[in-house]
MISE-589530 format. One line per field, with one value per residue (C-alpha): x, y, z; residue number from 1. Coordinates in steps of 0.1 Angstrom, whole numbers, plus 5000, padded with zeros to 4 digits. Layout:
<recs>
x <- c(X,...) $
y <- c(Y,...) $
z <- c(Z,...) $
seq <- c(NUM,...) $
</recs>
This chain:
<recs>
x <- c(8854,8850,8822,8823,8796,8817,8847,8825,8819,8855,8852,8849,8875,8902,8926,8925,8935,8968,8997,9007,8975,8965,8927,8929,8930,8894,8901,8921,8933,8954,8946,8912,8909,8885,8874,8894,8880,8857,8826,8796,8774,8753,8724,8725,8693,8692,8682,8645,8634,8610,8596,8613,8606,8635,8660,8689,8715,8741,8725,8744,8748,8772,8800,8837,8861,8899,8894,8868,8832,8802,8765,8737,8707,8673,8657,8669,8640,8651,8688,8707,8745,8773,8808,8834,8824,8848,8842,8850,8853,8870,8886,8852,8832,8814,8820,8794,8783,8776,8740,8748,8740,8766,8785,8783,8804,8783,8751,8739,8749,8767,8782,8775,8787,8754,8724,8702,8706,8692,8681,8682,8697,8701,8737,8745,8779,8781,8806,8784,8748,8746,8726,8721,8699,8717,8708,8728,8737,8772,8792,8820,8841,8863,8890,8893,8862,8847,8809,8799,8815,8797,8800,8823,8792,8776,8808,8812,8776,8784,8816,8843,8856,8889,8894,8888,8867,8841,8821,8785,8752,8735,8697,8681,8650,8625,8596,8565,8545,8519,8547,8548,8584,8601,8634,8649,8617,8594,8573,8592,8577,8595,8586,8552,8538,8511,8519,8527,8505,8525,8515,8541,8538,8531,8560,8587,8611,8617,8647,8648,8610,8592,8560,8543,8543,8512,8503,8508,8510,8528,8566,8594,8618,8654,8669,8668,8699,8707,8729,8722,8754,8748,8712,8722,8747,8719,8696,8722,8726,8689,8684,8710,8689,8653,8631,8609,8615,8638,8637,8655,8630,8642,8619,8620,8611,8614,8648,8661,8662,8663,8668,8645,8654,8622,8610,8576,8548,8529,8491,8487,8505,8510,8530,8551,8558,8568,8594,8605,8612,8631,8652,8659,8671,8695,8710,8687,8677,8665,8635,8601,8568,8550,8526,8541,8531,8550) $
y <- c(1499,1507,1486,1471,1494,1524,1508,1506,1543,1550,1528,1554,1576,1551,1566,1598,1583,1593,1576,1559,1540,1512,1510,1490,1455,1447,1458,1441,1475,1499,1531,1539,1543,1546,1514,1504,1511,1540,1536,1554,1570,1590,1565,1558,1566,1586,1570,1569,1583,1562,1563,1541,1541,1553,1526,1524,1509,1534,1562,1558,1593,1606,1585,1589,1583,1589,1608,1632,1631,1634,1638,1624,1646,1639,1646,1654,1678,1711,1702,1723,1728,1737,1724,1701,1667,1639,1604,1568,1538,1505,1500,1500,1483,1453,1461,1470,1505,1519,1507,1472,1477,1468,1497,1497,1523,1520,1531,1565,1566,1587,1590,1618,1624,1636,1630,1601,1569,1556,1589,1608,1640,1661,1670,1699,1707,1745,1748,1734,1732,1694,1675,1640,1623,1598,1574,1583,1550,1554,1576,1599,1616,1620,1641,1678,1698,1677,1676,1645,1615,1603,1570,1571,1569,1599,1619,1611,1622,1655,1658,1660,1624,1634,1663,1644,1671,1697,1724,1712,1720,1691,1693,1665,1649,1636,1613,1611,1580,1590,1592,1630,1644,1676,1692,1724,1735,1730,1701,1678,1659,1629,1614,1598,1618,1644,1681,1699,1729,1754,1786,1813,1844,1876,1895,1872,1889,1877,1878,1881,1877,1887,1904,1894,1858,1864,1858,1821,1787,1755,1755,1730,1736,1726,1733,1753,1769,1788,1812,1830,1822,1785,1792,1817,1793,1767,1793,1800,1763,1758,1789,1775,1744,1759,1784,1788,1815,1805,1825,1826,1832,1841,1825,1830,1798,1787,1772,1804,1820,1798,1806,1785,1779,1775,1771,1784,1791,1764,1764,1727,1698,1680,1709,1711,1673,1675,1702,1682,1652,1673,1687,1653,1642,1671,1662,1681,1650,1667,1687,1687,1701,1725,1754,1787,1824,1855) $
z <- c(2478,2441,2426,2392,2381,2389,2371,2340,2343,2333,2302,2275,2290,2298,2272,2292,2325,2342,2325,2358,2359,2335,2329,2297,2310,2301,2265,2237,2223,2243,2224,2210,2172,2143,2125,2095,2060,2050,2071,2054,2081,2057,2057,2094,2112,2144,2177,2182,2216,2235,2270,2296,2333,2355,2363,2388,2365,2356,2377,2411,2425,2435,2420,2418,2389,2393,2425,2412,2423,2399,2405,2383,2376,2391,2357,2322,2316,2301,2300,2274,2275,2251,2253,2238,2223,2217,2204,2212,2189,2183,2217,2234,2207,2220,2257,2282,2288,2323,2323,2310,2273,2247,2230,2192,2176,2144,2163,2175,2211,2236,2271,2295,2331,2346,2324,2336,2315,2293,2278,2245,2233,2202,2196,2172,2158,2162,2134,2107,2121,2116,2143,2154,2179,2202,2229,2261,2277,2292,2315,2305,2291,2322,2304,2311,2305,2278,2278,2259,2242,2210,2192,2162,2139,2155,2154,2117,2109,2127,2106,2133,2135,2118,2142,2174,2191,2182,2200,2203,2218,2237,2243,2262,2247,2273,2266,2287,2294,2268,2242,2240,2236,2247,2238,2250,2266,2236,2223,2199,2170,2154,2120,2120,2149,2149,2143,2175,2183,2203,2220,2218,2240,2220,2236,2223,2199,2164,2141,2104,2098,2067,2079,2046,2058,2079,2116,2119,2101,2098,2098,2092,2121,2113,2147,2179,2194,2226,2206,2174,2154,2147,2139,2112,2098,2095,2079,2052,2045,2042,2019,1996,1988,1991,1974,2005,2031,2060,2092,2126,2154,2189,2215,2252,2272,2308,2299,2283,2249,2219,2182,2160,2124,2105,2069,2060,2066,2048,2042,2050,2066,2032,2019,2050,2050,2013,2021,2052,2030,2006,2034,2048,2014,2014,2048,2072,2092,2124,2112,2129,2118,2141,2143,2153,2151,2141) $
seq <- c(1,2,3,4,5,6,7,8,9,10,11,12,13,14,15,16,17,18,19,20,21,22,23,24,25,26,27,28,29,30,31,32,33,34,35,36,37,38,39,40,41,42,43,44,45,46,47,48,49,50,51,52,53,54,55,56,57,58,59,60,61,62,63,64,65,66,67,68,69,70,71,72,73,74,75,76,77,78,79,80,81,82,83,84,85,86,87,88,89,90,91,92,93,94,95,96,97,98,99,100,101,102,103,104,105,106,107,108,109,110,111,112,113,114,115,116,117,118,119,120,121,122,123,124,125,126,127,128,129,130,131,132,133,134,135,136,137,138,139,140,141,142,143,144,145,146,147,148,149,150,151,152,153,154,155,156,157,158,159,160,161,162,163,164,165,166,167,168,169,170,171,172,173,174,175,176,177,178,179,180,181,182,183,184,185,186,187,188,189,190,191,192,193,194,195,196,197,198,199,200,201,202,203,204,205,206,207,208,209,210,211,212,213,214,215,216,217,218,219,220,221,222,223,224,225,226,227,228,229,230,231,232,233,234,235,236,237,238,239,240,241,242,243,244,245,246,247,248,249,250,251,252,253,254,255,256,257,258,259,260,261,262,263,264,265,266,267,268,269,270,271,272,273,274,275,276,277,278,279,280,281,282,283,284,285,286,287,288,289,290,291,292,293,294) $
</recs>
């Protein structure tokens, strides 16, 4: 017996169902599409990660959609993956997500097959280095080997809404009961929080570092990637708008090697925050301030 909750799991991927089966009866639009007009996503804020106690809604495991079985993770801690992102929009706008929330294509949300929901993730377009933070509150996409389905707004901020899909990196953001956040195996600081103090093993390798920068200090981190190529692309973008040094630092963590794109170092937090504000005004919306060493 297929429960209504499992039927909802197929919601954001119904356009990818076999042609012999009609899954669109709960929708007023047969094929998904972008909203009419020229929606401006440039001023749209990212989802704000907050702690929420684990819930059962939307996390049934295992579950089956169109004859294929899927398993929900026990925890999102340390999750990082690369793959194909698609998007969903007007067809599903206003309908319930897999955990009972209402899908809004103009908000920063996403669907994932195995992450626990609700949850949060940073999604980075590997072609241009742009990143967004989304609330993961739905299941899908159930088409081929696609990794994640973003809301239309999130896809537009990442710059691939007109292409349909993009190669991305998805890094889960986990929030502890005390409010502390972690992403890709390292502490994560959102706007308004204290500076993260991180300890980096001395044996870690570094890439493209100017030794004259000293032994440590405050940095504005623009992103962290499992591969070097998107990190270097983001470094080039940042260098084109800044006069401050920008480096790519390779760091080994329990979750693997990550390439951190960092501006600095700065002598004090005020200077770091000033540069962070400048970067955000230039479109680098996912920066954090942290203490790191060389």
